N, C-alpha and C positions, 0 to 999 in steps of 0.2 A: 197237299192233296186237294183236289177240286171237289166241291160238293155237287152232287148230281141231284137235281130236283126230282121229286116223286111226280111223275107225269101220268095223267090219265091216258087211256087208249085213244081218245079223240076229244076234240073241243070244237064247238061252233061258237065263235066269238061274235058278239053283237056288232052291228054296223055302227052303233053310236059309242063304241068303246075303242077308238083307235089307239089311245095310250095304253090300255090294258093289253091289246094285241101286240103292240110294240114291245111291251115288257116281257110277255111270254116268249116271244121269238128271240129277243135280246138275251134273256136268261139262258135259253138253250145254247146260244152261241158262246156265251161266257163260260159254260161248264165243260166245253170241249177240252180234252187233254192232249189229243194227238192229231186228229184230222177232222176238218170240216169241209164238206163238199156241198155246194149249193147249185142246183139246177133250176134255172128260171129264164124263160124267153125274154122277159122284159126287165132284167136287172138294170137299175138306175144308179146314178152316182151316189145317191144318198145311202146305199147299202154300206158303203165304207165307213161313214161317220155314225150312222145309226146302229148298225149291227156288228161290224167287224172291228171297230176302233179299239175295243177292250178285250179282244181275243188274245190270249197269251201268245207271246213271241215264239213259243215252242211248238205251236200248232201249225200244221200244214193246211193252208187255206187254198181250196180250189173252187173256182167259179166257172160255170158252163152256161153260156147264154147264146142268143141268136146272133148271127153275123150282121154287119151293118146293112147289107142289102135287104134284110127282112124287117128292118126297124126304121124309125124316124131318124134322120141324119143328125139333127141337133141333139136329141136325147142320147144317141149312141156316142157322139163326140164328147159330151159331158161325162158320160160313163168312162170312156177311154182316158180322158184327162185325169179323173180321179184314180183310175186303175194304175196309170203310170206313176203317180205319186205314191200309191200304196206299194207298188212293185219296188220302187226305189228304197223304201224302208225295210221291206220284208225280204227282198231278194228272191232269186229263182229257186232256191231250195225250200222256201217257206210259202211261196205264193205261185199259183198257176192259174192262167186264164185260157180257157178253151172256148171256141165258138163252134156251134153246130146247127145246121139248118133244120134238123129233124127233131127238135125238142117239142114235146107236147105237154107232158105232165111236169109238175114242179116238185122237186124233192129237196130235202135238207137232211144231210147225213152228219150226225154228230157222233164221232167215234164209231161205235158198233150199233148205233140206233139210226133208223131211217124214218123220216116224217114226210107225209104227203101234204103239200100246201095247196089248199083249195083254190087259191088265186095267186097273182103276183104280189110279192111282199111290198112292192112300191105302192100298192093300193090297199094294203092290209086294213080292213075295216073302215076305210074312208067312204066307200060307195055302197058296199053290200056286206053281207056276212062273210067271215073269213074262217075257213075250216082248216084245222090242223089235226092230222090223224097219224097215229103211230103205226108203222108198217112192220111186218115180220122181217127181222134182219137176216133173211135167208141168203144163201149163196146165190140163188137165182135172182133175187132182187138186186143184190150188189152187182151182178153181172150186167144188168141193164144200164147201170150208171157207168160201170167200167167200159162198156161198149161205146158210150158217148165220148168218154175220155180218149179212147184209143182210135176213134174214127174222125174226131173233129180236129181242125187245125189249132195248134197251140200258138197263142198270141204272145204269151209270156210264160216262162217256167224253165224247167231243167234243160229242155232242148232248144229253147228260144230265149236266150239270156238277155236280149235287148228287146224291150217292149216296143211293139210297132205302133 
């Protein structure tokens, strides 16, 4: 059984505590039992070794990020290289990558919990405060995330088993 941390409704983590911020977000990821969905325009290659490395092999991991034409080419290519390696190990049944041009807010879904991330996790507490808020896990809130999944092109996953 996975221990789920007792999480307050919201946290504002100080800018001078990047390690503490990293620990809070990493702990959330490690407690996931079934599904983790991460929505962030600026996902970087470091998400794989910082936050997803110790996620259980039983967990379905889905990442939704901006497509290459909305991001820096070098950063996106590094992200894609790491994604290909991650996809090779997890396979299309346990890892899905979707790109979507209409992402604004950043969300982290850990099983039946939804968190709003105040900024991109790649910058968590490095430059400014980082806000982490627990959202109501309503059907309406999950529909917004499901809409991104259903309308964005899948780069890797059940319908695209070869990572592009």
